[in-house]
C-alpha positions in Angstrom: 109.7 111.5 12.0 106.8 113.6 12.4 105.8 110.6 14.9 108.9 110.6 17.0 108.6 114.9 17.3 104.7 114.2 17.9 106.1 111.8 20.5 108.3 114.1 22.0 105.9 117.2 22.3 103.7 115.3 24.5 106.9 113.8 26.9 108.1 117.4 27.0 105.3 119.5 29.4 105.9 116.1 31.5 109.5 116.6 32.1 109.1 120.3 32.2 106.6 120.0 35.1 108.4 117.1 37.2 111.7 119.6 37.0 109.7 122.1 38.9 108.3 120.2 41.8 111.8 119.4 42.5 112.8 123.1 43.0 110.0 124.0 45.6 112.3 124.8 48.0 113.5 128.5 47.8 117.5 129.0 47.8 118.4 131.2 50.5 121.7 132.8 50.8 121.9 132.8 54.5 121.3 129.1 54.8 123.3 127.3 52.3 122.5 123.4 52.2 125.0 121.3 52.2 128.3 121.3 52.9 130.8 124.5 53.0 133.9 126.4 53.8 134.4 129.7 54.1 137.4 131.7 52.4 139.2 134.3 52.3 140.6 136.9 49.9 141.9 140.0 48.2 141.0 141.6 45.2 142.0 144.2 43.3 139.0 145.0 40.8 135.5 143.8 40.3 132.4 143.8 38.0 128.9 145.3 38.3 129.4 147.3 41.2 127.9 150.2 41.9 129.7 153.4 43.2 128.9 157.3 44.6 131.4 160.1 45.8 130.1 161.6 49.1 129.3 165.3 49.1 132.3 166.6 50.5 133.9 164.9 46.9 137.0 163.1 49.7 135.2 159.4 49.8 134.2 156.8 47.3 131.4 154.5 49.1 131.4 151.0 46.0 129.6 147.7 46.8 131.5 144.4 46.3 130.4 141.4 46.5 127.3 142.1 48.7 129.1 144.1 51.0 129.4 147.8 50.8 133.1 149.3 51.0 134.4 153.4 51.5 138.1 154.5 49.8 139.6 158.0 50.0 139.3 159.6 46.7 143.1 159.9 46.8 143.4 156.1 46.5 144.5 153.7 49.5 143.3 150.8 51.4 139.2 150.1 51.7 137.4 149.9 54.7 134.6 147.8 55.2 131.2 149.9 56.0 129.0 147.0 56.1 129.5 143.3 55.8 127.3 140.0 55.2 127.7 137.3 57.6 127.0 133.6 56.5 127.3 132.1 59.9 
C-alpha cells in the first residue's frame, strides 16, 4: 500500500505539469475556438449584476451578460447602452 502511494506521488507532478503545457494558449472571449453560433434570447432576471442610480434618481443603469443597460426607475423596457460584439 505504501509503495502504491509512493509511486502515485511520483507520477502526480508529471501529470500536473503535462496538463499545464497543453493550455499555454490564452483563451480570448472575442476569438472563440471551434464552431459556434450566435443566439438571441429574452431574460427577465440575472445574477451577479451591478447597478447604480442616476444622480437625478430617474434611471437605473445595470450590467447583464457583459452589456450595460438603462431602465427608468418606474419600470418599463431597458435600453442597451453598450453592446459587445462576438464577431
